C-alpha positions as CSV (number, residue, x, y, z in Angstrom):
1,X,-11.8,32.6,17.0
2,X,-12.5,29.9,14.5
3,X,-12.7,30.4,10.8
4,X,-15.3,27.7,9.9
5,X,-14.7,28.0,6.2
6,X,-11.6,29.0,4.4
7,X,-10.1,27.4,1.2
8,X,-6.4,27.4,2.3
9,X,-5.7,24.8,-0.4
10,X,-6.6,27.4,-3.1
11,X,-4.6,30.2,-4.6
12,X,-3.5,32.7,-3.5
13,X,-3.7,31.4,0.0
14,X,-1.9,28.2,-0.7
15,X,1.1,30.0,-2.2
16,X,1.6,32.2,0.8
17,X,0.5,29.7,3.5
18,X,2.9,30.5,6.2
19,X,2.3,34.2,6.0
20,X,-1.4,33.7,6.0
21,X,-1.4,31.5,9.0
22,X,0.9,33.9,10.8
23,X,-1.5,36.7,10.2
24,X,-4.4,34.5,11.3
25,X,-2.6,33.8,14.5
26,X,-1.8,37.5,15.1
27,X,-5.6,38.2,14.7
28,X,-6.5,35.6,17.2
29,X,-7.6,32.9,15.0
30,X,-7.3,29.6,16.9
31,X,-8.7,27.1,14.4
32,X,-9.6,27.1,10.8
33,X,-11.7,24.5,8.9
34,X,-10.7,23.8,5.2
35,X,-13.7,22.4,3.3
36,X,-12.8,20.2,0.3
37,X,-15.1,20.2,-2.8
38,X,-13.5,17.5,-5.1
39,X,-11.0,14.6,-4.7
40,X,-8.0,16.8,-5.3
41,X,-9.0,19.3,-2.7
42,X,-9.7,16.5,-0.2
43,X,-6.2,15.2,-0.4
44,X,-4.7,18.7,-0.1
45,X,-6.9,19.5,2.9
46,X,-6.0,16.3,4.6
47,X,-2.3,16.9,4.1
48,X,-2.6,20.5,5.4
49,X,-4.4,19.5,8.5
50,X,-1.7,16.8,9.1
51,X,1.1,19.4,9.1
52,X,-0.3,22.5,10.6
53,X,-1.8,22.7,14.2
54,X,-5.1,24.3,14.4
55,X,-6.2,23.6,10.8
56,X,-9.0,21.0,10.5
57,X,-10.4,19.6,7.1
58,X,-13.7,18.5,5.7
59,X,-14.5,16.8,2.4
60,X,-17.5,16.8,0.2
61,X,-18.7,17.1,-3.4
62,X,-19.8,20.6,-4.2
63,X,-22.8,21.0,-6.3
64,X,-20.9,22.7,-9.0
65,X,-18.7,19.6,-9.2
66,X,-21.6,17.1,-8.8
67,X,-20.2,13.6,-9.9
68,X,-21.8,10.4,-9.0
69,X,-18.6,8.6,-9.9
70,X,-16.8,10.5,-7.0
71,X,-19.1,9.1,-4.4
72,X,-17.1,5.9,-3.6
73,X,-14.0,7.9,-3.3
74,X,-15.8,10.3,-0.7
75,X,-16.9,7.2,1.2
76,X,-13.3,5.9,1.3
77,X,-12.1,9.4,2.4
78,X,-14.6,9.4,5.3
79,X,-13.6,5.9,6.4
80,X,-10.0,7.2,6.8
81,X,-11.2,9.4,9.7
82,X,-9.9,12.8,10.7
83,X,-12.6,14.8,9.0
84,X,-14.6,17.3,11.1
85,X,-17.5,17.4,8.5
86,X,-18.8,16.4,5.2
87,X,-18.6,19.5,2.9
88,X,-18.8,21.5,1.2
89,X,-21.9,19.9,-0.4
90,X,-25.3,21.2,-1.3
91,X,-27.4,22.6,-4.2
92,X,-26.7,25.5,-6.5
93,X,-29.4,26.3,-9.1
94,X,-28.1,29.8,-10.1
95,X,-27.4,28.5,-13.5
96,X,-30.7,27.7,-15.2
97,X,-28.9,24.9,-17.2
98,X,-27.6,23.2,-14.0
99,X,-28.4,19.4,-13.8
100,X,-30.6,19.6,-10.9
101,X,-31.4,16.0,-10.8
102,X,-27.7,15.1,-10.6
103,X,-27.1,17.6,-7.8
104,X,-30.0,16.3,-5.9
105,X,-28.8,12.6,-6.2
106,X,-25.3,13.5,-5.1
107,X,-26.6,15.7,-2.3
108,X,-28.9,13.0,-1.0
109,X,-26.2,10.4,-1.0
110,X,-23.9,12.6,1.0
111,X,-26.6,13.4,3.5
112,X,-27.2,9.7,4.2
113,X,-23.3,9.4,4.6
114,X,-23.2,12.1,7.2
115,X,-26.2,10.9,9.0
116,X,-24.8,7.3,9.2
117,X,-21.4,8.5,10.3
118,X,-22.8,11.0,12.8
119,X,-20.7,13.9,11.3
120,X,-22.0,17.4,10.6
121,X,-22.4,18.9,7.0
122,X,-21.1,22.2,5.6
123,X,-24.0,23.2,3.1
124,X,-23.5,25.5,0.1
125,X,-26.9,26.7,-1.2
126,X,-27.8,29.2,-3.9
127,X,-31.3,29.8,-5.4
128,X,-32.3,26.3,-4.0
129,X,-33.6,26.8,-0.4
130,X,-36.9,25.2,-0.8
131,X,-35.4,22.2,-2.4
132,X,-32.7,22.1,0.2
133,X,-35.3,22.3,3.1
134,X,-37.2,19.4,1.6
135,X,-34.1,17.2,1.3
136,X,-33.1,17.9,4.9
137,X,-36.7,17.1,6.2
138,X,-36.5,13.9,4.3
139,X,-33.2,13.0,6.0
140,X,-33.8,13.9,9.6
141,X,-31.0,14.0,12.2
142,X,-28.5,16.0,10.1
143,X,-26.4,18.5,12.0
144,X,-24.6,21.3,10.1
145,X,-24.3,24.8,8.9
146,X,-25.6,26.9,6.1
147,X,-22.4,28.5,5.1
148,X,-22.3,32.2,4.0
149,X,-26.0,32.1,4.3
150,X,-28.2,34.3,2.2
151,X,-31.6,33.3,3.5
152,X,-34.2,35.9,4.4
153,X,-35.4,36.0,7.9
154,X,-38.5,34.1,7.0
155,X,-36.5,31.4,5.0
156,X,-34.2,30.8,7.8
157,X,-36.8,29.8,10.5
158,X,-37.4,26.1,9.3
159,X,-33.7,25.5,9.1
160,X,-33.2,26.8,12.6
161,X,-36.1,24.4,13.7
162,X,-34.2,21.6,12.2
163,X,-31.2,22.5,14.4
164,X,-28.9,24.0,11.7
165,X,-26.3,26.6,12.4
166,X,-25.9,29.7,10.2
167,X,-22.5,30.9,8.9
168,X,-21.8,34.5,8.3
169,X,-18.9,35.6,6.0
170,X,-17.4,38.9,5.0
171,X,-20.6,40.0,3.3
172,X,-21.8,41.1,6.7
173,X,-18.9,43.5,7.0
174,X,-19.9,45.6,3.9
175,X,-22.2,48.6,3.9
176,X,-24.8,47.3,1.4
177,X,-26.2,43.8,2.2
178,X,-29.2,44.7,4.4
179,X,-30.8,41.3,4.1
180,X,-27.7,39.5,5.6
181,X,-27.5,42.0,8.4
182,X,-31.2,41.5,9.3
183,X,-30.6,37.8,9.2
184,X,-27.6,38.1,11.6
185,X,-29.9,39.9,14.1
186,X,-32.6,37.2,13.8
187,X,-30.5,34.2,14.1
188,X,-30.4,32.9,17.7
189,X,-26.9,33.5,19.3
190,X,-26.3,29.8,19.8
191,X,-26.6,29.1,16.1
192,X,-24.2,31.9,14.8
193,X,-20.9,30.8,13.2
194,X,-18.1,33.2,11.6
195,X,-16.3,32.3,8.5
196,X,-14.4,34.0,5.6
197,X,-14.8,31.6,2.7
198,X,-11.5,33.1,1.7
199,X,-10.3,33.8,-0.9
200,X,-13.6,33.7,-2.7
201,X,-15.6,36.1,-0.6
202,X,-14.2,39.5,0.4
203,X,-14.7,41.9,3.3
204,X,-15.2,45.6,3.4
205,X,-11.4,46.1,3.8
206,X,-10.2,43.1,1.7
207,X,-11.9,42.4,-1.6
208,X,-11.5,39.1,-3.5
209,X,-9.0,37.6,-3.7
210,X,-7.3,39.4,-0.8
211,X,-9.5,37.8,1.9
212,X,-7.9,35.3,4.3
213,X,-8.7,33.7,7.7
214,X,-7.4,36.7,9.6
215,X,-10.4,38.5,8.3
216,X,-12.7,36.5,10.5
217,X,-11.9,39.1,13.2
218,X,-13.8,41.7,11.0
219,X,-16.7,39.3,10.6
220,X,-16.8,38.9,14.4
221,X,-16.7,42.6,14.9
222,X,-19.6,43.2,12.5
223,X,-21.7,40.5,14.2
224,X,-20.9,42.0,17.5
225,X,-22.1,45.5,16.4
226,X,-25.3,44.0,15.0
227,X,-25.8,41.9,18.1
228,X,-25.3,44.7,20.5
229,X,-22.4,42.9,22.4
230,X,-18.6,43.3,22.6
231,X,-16.2,41.8,20.0
232,X,-14.8,39.7,22.8
233,X,-18.1,38.2,23.6
234,X,-19.0,37.5,20.0
235,X,-15.6,35.9,19.5
236,X,-16.3,33.6,22.6
237,X,-19.8,32.9,21.3
238,X,-18.9,32.0,17.7
239,X,-15.8,30.0,18.9
240,X,-18.0,28.0,21.4
241,X,-20.7,27.3,18.7
242,X,-18.0,26.1,16.2
243,X,-16.3,23.8,18.8
244,X,-19.8,22.4,19.7
245,X,-20.9,21.7,16.1
246,X,-17.6,20.4,14.7
247,X,-16.4,18.7,18.0
248,X,-13.3,20.8,18.2
249,X,-11.1,20.8,21.2
250,X,-11.5,24.1,23.1
251,X,-8.6,26.2,21.6
252,X,-5.6,26.6,23.9
253,X,-3.3,28.2,21.4
254,X,-3.4,30.0,18.1
255,X,-2.7,28.5,14.7
256,X,0.9,27.7,14.0
257,X,2.8,26.2,11.2
């Protein structure tokens, strides 16, 4: 399995990294993508990927950390190579006081970077799906994933039409979130990815901040139950999708330190 979104550089995961990766390996996690959201997290993610087999990293400017002054540094980070994606990036309009114009400028710039470099994007979006769709349509040719997606079945259709993947986190393991479960059923199987967004999103068994990459097994199990297939089939499916989008090598061994 591939955890397509885990913040291993953040506490409490960073402080117990060897144990976290050991449990991931025991759960069958073969690769883990660590998305950066600001310059400090980019450096930490790159260092982690350089020293741990199976760990990959991405770098982007998160909308809650939108800063045009950081864009040249992101371009330099991309030029170094080694990144599997730009992200996480996107739009977040939950706070009514958010500087939407700034977020949009920073997001547009990153989309152009990704398009020109032919790398996929990891998209964070809250309360901004209409604006997000407009920006993606204005910058065609972008590949990527809507991570821990909270769209309705109707909202997701145009994103699927644009070729995007849909990431499901521990939310899908809980009893309550009916909208996310309906979405998981509606998304084509060749567009489904599994993630934890650990430690920031919990599962039914492991609430925040106890979640970690090993919990992607619970996400896969929940997706399998919703999709009417075996856990093994869903694991193969989501792993194949992740390898295709992020151009990962087909995993031959589990994560190790």
